[in-house]
N, C-alpha and C positions, 0 to 999 in steps of 0.2 A: 362495167366501167362507164358505159354511156350514162347510166342513171346517176352515178356518182358525179359526173360532170354537170348534170342538171340539178343535183341536190345541193352542191356547194354554194352557188350564188343565192339560192333560195334561203338557205340557213343563215348565211351572212346577213342578208337583208332583213330577216326576221329576228335576229338577235339584237333586240333593242338596247340592252345594256352596253353594247359595243359602241353605239353612236348617240347615247343619251347624255350628251355633254353640253354644257351651257357656254363655257368660256372659250373654247377653241373657235377661232374665226380664221378665214383665209380670204384676203382682200375684202374684208368686211362682211363676208357671207358666213352665216352660222354653220357649224360643223354638220348639223343634220342635213341641211340642204345640199351642200356640196358632196357629202357622202352618198346621198341618194342619187344625185346626178352622176357621180362617178360609177355607181353600181350599174347604170344602164349599159355603157360600153363594155364593162367587165363581164356582165351577164351575156351580152352578145358574143363575146369571145368564147365563153364557156359553151354556149349553145352551138356555135360554129364548130368547136372542137368535138362536141358530142355528135354532131351531124356528120362531120368528116370521118370520125372514127367508126361510125355505124355503116358508112358506105363501103368500107373496105372488107 
C-alpha cells in the first residue's frame, strides 16, 4: 500500500496528455504551470500518508 501511495503522484505528474492543454488558464496562468504547482502539495500529502502508514 505504501508503494501505491508513492506511485500515484508520480504517474499523474508523468501523464503529459493529462495537462497538455493550451487554452485552460486560471488567473492568466497557463494550465501547465498551475497544475505542476498544484502537484507539489498533493505529492507531499501522498508522501506523508505513505510515511504515516509505514510507521504503524
